[in-house]
Each structure stands twice: as structure tokens, then as C-alpha cells.
PABA-784780 format. One record per residue (C-alpha): residue number from 1; z negated, x negated, y negated; residue in one letter. Coordinates in steps of 0.1 Angstrom, whole numbers. Layout:
<lozas>
> NUM, Z, X, Y, A
...
</lozas>
This chain:
<lozas>
> 1, -1050, -872, -872, X
> 2, -1015, -860, -869, X
> 3, -1008, -868, -833, X
> 4, -1023, -885, -803, X
> 5, -1004, -897, -772, X
> 6, -1027, -913, -747, X
> 7, -999, -921, -722, X
> 8, -982, -942, -749, X
> 9, -1015, -955, -764, X
> 10, -1002, -943, -798, X
> 11, -1017, -923, -827, X
> 12, -1003, -910, -860, X
> 13, -1027, -906, -889, X
> 14, -1023, -891, -924, X
> 15, -1038, -909, -954, X
> 16, -1040, -898, -991, X
> 17, -1036, -929, -1013, X
> 18, -1056, -923, -1045, X
> 19, -1042, -934, -1078, X
> 20, -1076, -934, -1093, X
> 21, -1093, -957, -1068, X
> 22, -1066, -976, -1049, X
> 23, -1039, -984, -1074, X
> 24, -1034, -1018, -1090, X
> 25, -1023, -1023, -1126, X
> 26, -987, -1017, -1116, X
> 27, -997, -982, -1104, X
> 28, -990, -992, -1068, X
> 29, -1015, -990, -1039, X
> 30, -1032, -1024, -1036, X
> 31, -1024, -1043, -1004, X
> 32, -1060, -1045, -992, X
> 33, -1061, -1007, -990, X
> 34, -1029, -1007, -970, X
> 35, -1044, -1033, -946, X
> 36, -1074, -1011, -942, X
> 37, -1052, -981, -933, X
> 38, -1033, -1002, -908, X
> 39, -1065, -1015, -893, X
> 40, -1077, -979, -889, X
> 41, -1045, -968, -871, X
> 42, -1047, -997, -847, X
> 43, -1085, -993, -841, X
> 44, -1081, -955, -833, X
> 45, -1052, -963, -810, X
> 46, -1075, -987, -791, X
> 47, -1102, -959, -788, X
> 48, -1075, -936, -774, X
> 49, -1062, -963, -750, X
> 50, -1097, -967, -736, X
> 51, -1100, -930, -729, X
> 52, -1126, -928, -757, X
> 53, -1150, -951, -739, X
> 54, -1146, -982, -761, X
> 55, -1141, -995, -796, X
> 56, -1121, -1026, -803, X
> 57, -1133, -1047, -833, X
> 58, -1104, -1065, -849, X
> 59, -1105, -1103, -844, X
> 60, -1072, -1111, -862, X
> 61, -1046, -1092, -882, X
> 62, -1013, -1101, -898, X
> 63, -996, -1078, -923, X
> 64, -961, -1078, -937, X
> 65, -953, -1057, -968, X
> 66, -918, -1043, -971, X
> 67, -919, -1021, -1002, X
> 68, -945, -1008, -1027, X
> 69, -967, -979, -1016, X
> 70, -972, -953, -1043, X
> 71, -1001, -930, -1047, X
> 72, -999, -899, -1025, X
> 73, -996, -891, -989, X
> 74, -989, -919, -964, X
> 75, -984, -918, -926, X
> 76, -997, -944, -903, X
> 77, -988, -951, -867, X
> 78, -1010, -972, -845, X
> 79, -1000, -985, -810, X
> 80, -1017, -1006, -784, X
> 81, -991, -1029, -770, X
> 82, -1014, -1044, -743, X
> 83, -1049, -1033, -733, X
> 84, -1069, -1058, -713, X
> 85, -1105, -1063, -703, X
> 86, -1112, -1089, -729, X
> 87, -1084, -1085, -754, X
> 88, -1061, -1059, -769, X
> 89, -1028, -1064, -788, X
> 90, -1020, -1038, -814, X
> 91, -993, -1028, -839, X
> 92, -995, -1006, -870, X
> 93, -969, -992, -894, X
> 94, -973, -973, -927, X
> 95, -946, -949, -940, X
> 96, -940, -931, -973, X
> 97, -933, -894, -974, X
> 98, -895, -901, -971, X
> 99, -901, -920, -939, X
> 100, -895, -955, -953, X
> 101, -914, -983, -937, X
> 102, -939, -997, -963, X
> 103, -959, -1022, -942, X
> 104, -963, -1034, -906, X
> 105, -993, -1052, -890, X
> 106, -1001, -1068, -857, X
> 107, -1036, -1073, -845, X
> 108, -1058, -1087, -818, X
> 109, -1090, -1069, -809, X
> 110, -1119, -1071, -784, X
> 111, -1124, -1040, -763, X
> 112, -1161, -1032, -764, X
> 113, -1176, -1003, -744, X
> 114, -1195, -978, -767, X
> 115, -1227, -985, -748, X
> 116, -1225, -1022, -758, X
> 117, -1216, -1016, -794, X
> 118, -1248, -1017, -816, X
</lozas>
């Protein structure tokens, strides 16, 4: 975690993209790993939005890729756009070390209290 802002329902997360385990034959980070990073950012933002009382399993997610991600440090930002009793709308962004946008995702999740999550 880099930063948490509960009032804005926003988190910033640091990732280390491994060349050995995440790179494709072009030596770029494979898109599925980027999707997982975005999903993590959005999920953690949901936990923050709930006041750490709920998780929010992803129901649907759409990702757009803007430029290749190379191995090394990446920064993710997750935001809850709307938090309701039965549905949450989220956004996630991934940036390279120079601050360039690599990928963006939107998601829909189901707020689930920790006590109901088994």
C-alpha cells in the first residue's frame, strides 16, 4: 500500500512486475497479470469504502490496455465510484514508473460483509 484515502474511497498500491514469471515472449507483462493487479486495486478500494467491514467479489470487469507494461515497479490506483448495499462500481488504473497510464479497468462488485464471506 502506498496511500489510502477513505473519504475519496481510493487506494494506491505498488506492484513489482516480475520478468521471470509475468512476462510474455515479447518481454512485456502479460495482460492477465495486469488485470489481476487492477482487480486487486479495485477490491482493496471496496474494503476501504466499507470501513473494513466487507469484501466485494468482482462480478464483471472490463480492461483497456493503452501501452505495454514492462517488468519492474508499477503503481495501481483503485477507486470506488459508487458504493451501494447490493452493488459497487469501481475503477482501476495502472501506471509505469514515469507516470504513464498503462491500463484502465472498470468493475462491478457485490458488497459482502466479512461475517457472511465463507
